[in-house]
C-alpha positions as CSV (number, residue, x, y, z in Angstrom):
1,X,-64.5,-70.5,50.2
2,X,-62.5,-66.6,49.5
3,X,-64.0,-65.8,53.2
4,X,-61.0,-67.7,55.6
5,X,-58.1,-65.8,54.0
6,X,-60.3,-62.2,53.7
7,X,-61.2,-62.6,57.7
8,X,-57.7,-63.6,58.8
9,X,-56.9,-60.9,56.6
10,X,-58.6,-58.2,59.2
11,X,-57.6,-59.6,62.1
12,X,-54.3,-59.6,61.9
13,X,-54.7,-55.7,61.8
14,X,-54.2,-54.3,64.9
15,X,-55.0,-50.6,63.9
16,X,-58.6,-52.0,62.1
17,X,-61.4,-50.7,64.5
18,X,-63.6,-53.7,65.7
19,X,-66.6,-51.7,64.5
20,X,-65.1,-50.9,61.2
21,X,-63.9,-55.1,61.1
22,X,-67.3,-56.1,61.9
23,X,-69.4,-53.5,59.0
24,X,-66.6,-55.1,56.3
25,X,-67.8,-58.6,57.6
26,X,-71.0,-57.8,57.2
27,X,-70.8,-56.4,53.5
28,X,-68.7,-59.3,52.7
29,X,-71.3,-61.4,53.7
30,X,-73.7,-59.6,51.8
31,X,-71.8,-59.7,48.5
32,X,-71.5,-62.9,48.6
33,X,-74.9,-64.2,49.3
34,X,-76.4,-62.0,46.3
35,X,-73.9,-63.3,44.5
36,X,-75.2,-66.9,45.4
37,X,-78.8,-65.3,44.7
38,X,-77.8,-64.1,41.1
39,X,-76.1,-67.1,40.2
40,X,-79.0,-69.5,41.7
41,X,-81.2,-66.4,39.2
42,X,-79.1,-67.1,36.2
43,X,-79.4,-71.0,36.3
44,X,-83.3,-70.6,36.6
45,X,-83.4,-68.1,33.9
46,X,-81.2,-71.3,31.8
47,X,-83.7,-73.5,32.7
48,X,-86.3,-71.6,31.8
49,X,-84.7,-70.7,28.2
50,X,-84.4,-74.3,27.5
51,X,-88.1,-75.5,28.9
52,X,-89.2,-72.7,26.3
53,X,-86.8,-74.7,23.2
54,X,-88.7,-77.4,24.1
55,X,-91.9,-75.8,23.6
56,X,-90.5,-74.2,20.4
57,X,-89.6,-78.0,19.4
58,X,-92.8,-79.3,20.1
59,X,-94.2,-76.7,17.5
60,X,-96.1,-75.2,21.2
61,X,-95.3,-71.3,19.8
62,X,-97.6,-69.8,22.7
63,X,-96.6,-72.2,25.1
64,X,-93.1,-71.0,24.4
65,X,-93.5,-67.4,23.7
66,X,-94.6,-67.7,27.3
67,X,-91.5,-69.1,29.1
68,X,-89.1,-67.4,27.1
69,X,-91.3,-63.8,28.3
70,X,-90.6,-65.2,31.8
71,X,-86.6,-66.2,30.7
72,X,-86.5,-62.6,29.5
73,X,-87.6,-60.9,32.3
74,X,-85.4,-63.0,34.8
75,X,-82.5,-61.8,32.8
76,X,-83.3,-58.2,32.6
77,X,-83.7,-58.6,36.5
78,X,-80.2,-59.7,36.6
79,X,-78.2,-58.0,34.5
80,X,-74.8,-57.5,32.8
81,X,-73.8,-61.6,33.8
82,X,-77.0,-62.6,31.7
83,X,-76.1,-60.8,28.9
84,X,-75.7,-63.5,26.6
85,X,-78.2,-65.3,27.7
86,X,-80.9,-62.1,27.1
87,X,-79.7,-62.2,23.5
88,X,-80.2,-65.9,22.7
89,X,-84.1,-65.7,24.6
90,X,-84.7,-62.4,22.4
91,X,-83.8,-64.0,19.3
92,X,-86.1,-67.0,20.0
93,X,-89.0,-64.8,21.3
94,X,-88.8,-63.1,18.5
95,X,-88.7,-66.9,16.3
96,X,-91.7,-67.7,18.5
97,X,-93.9,-64.6,18.6
98,X,-93.4,-65.0,14.8
99,X,-94.1,-68.7,14.3
100,X,-97.7,-68.3,16.8
101,X,-98.5,-65.5,14.8
102,X,-98.0,-67.7,11.8
103,X,-100.5,-70.6,13.5
104,X,-103.4,-67.9,14.6
105,X,-103.5,-66.9,11.1
106,X,-104.1,-70.8,9.9
107,X,-106.5,-70.6,13.1
108,X,-108.3,-67.4,11.5
109,X,-107.5,-65.6,14.5
110,X,-106.7,-62.8,12.5
111,X,-106.7,-60.1,15.5
112,X,-104.0,-62.1,18.2
113,X,-102.6,-63.1,14.9
114,X,-101.7,-59.4,14.2
115,X,-101.1,-58.7,17.8
116,X,-98.5,-61.8,17.9
117,X,-96.8,-60.8,14.7
118,X,-96.3,-57.1,15.9
119,X,-94.8,-58.4,19.0
120,X,-92.5,-59.7,16.6
121,X,-91.4,-57.4,14.6
122,X,-91.2,-54.8,17.2
123,X,-88.1,-57.1,19.1
124,X,-86.5,-57.8,15.2
125,X,-86.0,-53.7,14.9
126,X,-84.9,-53.8,18.6
127,X,-82.0,-56.3,18.2
128,X,-81.9,-56.0,14.0
129,X,-83.5,-59.3,13.6
130,X,-84.0,-58.2,9.7
131,X,-85.4,-61.0,7.9
132,X,-87.8,-61.6,10.7
133,X,-88.7,-57.9,10.8
134,X,-89.2,-58.1,6.5
135,X,-91.0,-61.2,6.7
136,X,-93.4,-60.5,9.7
137,X,-94.6,-57.0,7.7
138,X,-95.2,-59.0,4.6
139,X,-97.2,-61.4,6.9
140,X,-99.1,-59.1,8.8
141,X,-100.1,-56.8,5.2
142,X,-101.5,-60.4,5.0
143,X,-103.7,-61.0,7.4
144,X,-105.3,-57.2,7.0
145,X,-105.8,-58.2,4.0
146,X,-107.8,-61.6,4.1
147,X,-109.5,-60.2,7.2
148,X,-110.5,-57.4,4.7
149,X,-111.5,-60.5,1.6
150,X,-114.2,-61.5,5.1
151,X,-115.2,-58.7,5.5
152,X,-115.8,-58.2,1.5
153,X,-117.7,-61.9,1.7
154,X,-120.1,-60.1,4.4
155,X,-120.8,-57.4,2.6
156,X,-119.5,-54.9,5.2
157,X,-117.2,-53.2,2.8
158,X,-116.0,-49.6,3.7
159,X,-115.1,-52.4,7.0
160,X,-113.2,-53.9,4.4
161,X,-111.5,-51.2,2.7
162,X,-110.1,-49.7,5.9
163,X,-108.3,-53.1,6.7
164,X,-107.0,-53.4,2.5
165,X,-106.0,-49.4,3.9
166,X,-103.6,-51.3,6.9
167,X,-102.4,-53.4,4.8
168,X,-101.2,-50.9,2.8
169,X,-100.0,-48.8,5.0
170,X,-97.4,-51.4,6.7
171,X,-96.2,-52.4,3.5
172,X,-97.5,-50.6,-0.2
173,X,-97.1,-52.9,-2.7
174,X,-99.2,-55.5,-0.6
175,X,-100.3,-57.3,-3.8
176,X,-103.2,-59.4,-1.9
177,X,-104.7,-55.7,-0.5
178,X,-105.0,-54.2,-4.3
179,X,-106.6,-57.7,-5.2
180,X,-109.1,-57.3,-2.5
181,X,-109.8,-53.9,-3.2
182,X,-110.5,-54.9,-6.8
183,X,-112.9,-57.5,-5.2
184,X,-114.5,-54.7,-2.8
185,X,-114.8,-52.0,-5.5
186,X,-116.9,-54.5,-7.6
187,X,-119.3,-55.0,-5.2
188,X,-119.9,-51.6,-5.0
189,X,-120.2,-51.8,-8.9
190,X,-117.1,-49.2,-9.5
191,X,-115.4,-50.7,-13.1
192,X,-113.0,-47.5,-13.0
193,X,-111.7,-48.4,-9.2
194,X,-111.4,-52.5,-9.6
195,X,-109.3,-51.6,-12.7
196,X,-107.3,-49.0,-11.1
197,X,-107.0,-51.8,-8.4
198,X,-105.9,-55.1,-11.0
199,X,-104.1,-52.6,-13.0
200,X,-101.6,-52.3,-9.9
201,X,-101.7,-55.8,-9.2
202,X,-100.3,-56.4,-12.5
203,X,-97.8,-53.3,-12.1
204,X,-96.6,-55.5,-8.1
205,X,-96.9,-58.4,-10.0
206,X,-94.8,-57.8,-13.8
207,X,-91.4,-58.6,-12.3
208,X,-92.0,-61.1,-9.6
209,X,-92.9,-65.0,-10.5
210,X,-94.3,-66.0,-6.9
211,X,-97.5,-63.7,-7.7
212,X,-98.2,-65.0,-11.1
213,X,-101.3,-66.6,-9.8
214,X,-102.7,-64.1,-7.8
215,X,-102.2,-62.1,-11.6
216,X,-104.0,-64.1,-13.5
217,X,-107.0,-64.3,-10.8
218,X,-106.9,-60.4,-10.9
219,X,-107.3,-60.7,-14.7
220,X,-109.9,-62.9,-14.8
221,X,-111.8,-60.8,-12.4
222,X,-111.3,-57.3,-14.2
223,X,-112.0,-59.8,-17.7
224,X,-115.3,-61.7,-16.3
225,X,-116.6,-58.7,-14.9
226,X,-116.3,-56.6,-17.6
227,X,-118.1,-59.1,-20.2
228,X,-120.6,-59.0,-17.6
229,X,-121.3,-55.3,-17.7
230,X,-121.2,-55.0,-20.9
231,X,-123.7,-58.0,-21.3
232,X,-125.6,-55.6,-18.8
233,X,-125.8,-52.4,-20.7
234,X,-126.8,-54.3,-24.1
235,X,-129.9,-55.6,-22.6
236,X,-130.3,-52.1,-20.9
237,X,-130.5,-50.8,-24.3
238,X,-126.8,-49.0,-23.2
239,X,-125.0,-50.1,-26.6
240,X,-122.1,-47.1,-26.2
241,X,-121.9,-47.7,-22.9
242,X,-121.6,-51.7,-23.7
243,X,-118.6,-51.7,-26.3
244,X,-117.0,-49.2,-23.5
245,X,-117.3,-52.2,-21.4
246,X,-116.7,-55.1,-23.6
247,X,-114.0,-53.1,-24.9
248,X,-111.9,-52.6,-21.5
249,X,-112.9,-56.4,-21.0
250,X,-110.2,-57.6,-23.6
251,X,-107.4,-55.5,-21.7
252,X,-107.4,-58.0,-19.2
253,X,-108.0,-61.2,-20.8
254,X,-108.1,-63.0,-24.2
255,X,-111.6,-62.7,-26.1
256,X,-113.8,-65.2,-26.5
257,X,-116.9,-66.0,-28.2
258,X,-119.4,-63.4,-26.4
259,X,-117.0,-60.9,-26.1
260,X,-117.3,-60.7,-30.0
261,X,-121.2,-61.0,-30.2
262,X,-122.3,-58.9,-27.7
263,X,-119.9,-56.0,-29.3
264,X,-121.5,-57.1,-32.3
265,X,-125.2,-56.4,-31.8
266,X,-124.4,-53.2,-29.9
267,X,-122.7,-52.7,-32.8
268,X,-126.2,-53.2,-34.9
269,X,-128.3,-50.7,-32.4
270,X,-125.5,-48.5,-33.0
271,X,-126.1,-49.2,-36.7
272,X,-122.3,-49.8,-37.6
273,X,-122.6,-52.0,-39.4
274,X,-119.0,-53.0,-40.9
275,X,-118.1,-53.0,-37.5
276,X,-120.7,-55.4,-36.3
277,X,-120.0,-57.7,-39.4
278,X,-116.1,-58.6,-38.2
279,X,-117.7,-58.3,-35.4
280,X,-120.3,-61.4,-35.9
281,X,-117.5,-63.3,-37.9
282,X,-114.9,-63.0,-34.9
283,X,-117.6,-64.8,-32.9
284,X,-118.1,-67.3,-35.0
285,X,-114.1,-68.4,-35.1
286,X,-114.3,-68.5,-31.2
287,X,-117.4,-69.7,-31.2
288,X,-117.6,-74.2,-30.9
289,X,-121.1,-74.7,-30.3
290,X,-124.6,-73.9,-32.0
291,X,-123.8,-70.7,-33.8
292,X,-127.5,-69.5,-35.3
293,X,-127.7,-66.1,-33.3
294,X,-124.7,-65.2,-34.4
295,X,-125.7,-65.8,-38.1
296,X,-128.6,-64.2,-37.4
297,X,-126.6,-60.9,-36.3
298,X,-124.6,-61.1,-39.1
299,X,-127.3,-61.6,-41.6
300,X,-129.3,-58.2,-39.6
301,X,-125.9,-56.2,-40.6
302,X,-125.2,-57.3,-44.1
303,X,-129.7,-56.2,-44.8
304,X,-128.7,-53.1,-42.8
305,X,-125.3,-52.7,-44.8
306,X,-128.0,-53.7,-48.3
307,X,-126.3,-56.7,-49.2
308,X,-129.0,-58.6,-49.6
309,X,-127.1,-61.5,-51.1
310,X,-125.2,-62.1,-48.1
311,X,-128.3,-60.7,-45.6
312,X,-129.5,-64.0,-47.5
313,X,-126.5,-66.3,-47.1
314,X,-127.0,-65.8,-42.8
315,X,-130.7,-65.8,-42.8
316,X,-130.7,-69.1,-44.3
317,X,-128.1,-70.6,-41.6
318,X,-130.3,-69.8,-39.3
319,X,-131.8,-73.5,-37.6
320,X,-132.0,-73.2,-34.1
321,X,-133.3,-71.0,-31.6
322,X,-135.1,-68.2,-31.3
323,X,-134.8,-66.1,-34.1
324,X,-135.5,-69.7,-36.8
325,X,-139.4,-67.6,-37.3
326,X,-137.7,-64.3,-37.8
327,X,-135.3,-65.6,-40.1
328,X,-137.3,-67.4,-42.2
329,X,-139.7,-64.4,-42.1
330,X,-136.7,-62.3,-43.9
331,X,-136.0,-64.7,-46.7
332,X,-139.4,-65.0,-47.7
333,X,-140.9,-61.4,-47.0
334,X,-138.9,-59.5,-46.5
335,X,-135.6,-59.9,-48.6
336,X,-137.0,-62.2,-50.9
337,X,-134.9,-64.4,-50.8
338,X,-134.1,-67.2,-54.3
């Protein structure tokens, strides 16, 4: 509708060369034609954006990502007139990448999940979306940690460590990665590094109520592993090592009858009679089941100390288990208990 007035003005200008007039009209026509194309393309980009929104609402995040990408490409091609639409597209594309990453994580498609979350993080960083950027970092580290845990179960320990290191590279305070490392070090039978990793979990989780379950899991892991290792060293006739592991176990959990009983046995082997008596009595306090084995250990500690009266007292309480005959022998043949 703007062409007629402009054309009339050109016609009335008698000084205008005909060739120049034709060229001017051609340029004007091209501008109007191009404007129409851009307007049409902008509408198409908007339609693509709306279609992507419908996919997003339906939780088809992969489909939404594809359509948002197409809309973004169109906006970039159009240029300045699509700036507002491009801003909205980028925001929603970031959300779609993030949601798609979480969906893939739940489906255990870890590598694809990381890829989508990395894209969400990149666009979020470029567009100043700090909320999504922080969440993406958290979940990328979480996915790497989960990959590590899967590898630990498959006994691929070195590969698992590589995943935990990737998690810590992007999120240095990742509790999941340190908990995973504790599991991996347990499999390598490296108790020192296992405890170091558990300690890091406890440190990071101390002021984070949301990490309570992970802290509890780390403590239980350390407690049970060290207790088991203490019992193993006891069987190997390494009482000093056994005591060290059992003592470390008590740092991570409430001591139980087994901890004190194993400690009493180790002290007995080291001829630490008083320590053995103290530990055995503690074992009695915690034990609610059959106590004959503890009574026998306590009797041996008193006998070693030279306290015949108490040795006889506790040997007589041994009523069940493998030590019954040995207790009778001590009562009747060695100590001559009355």
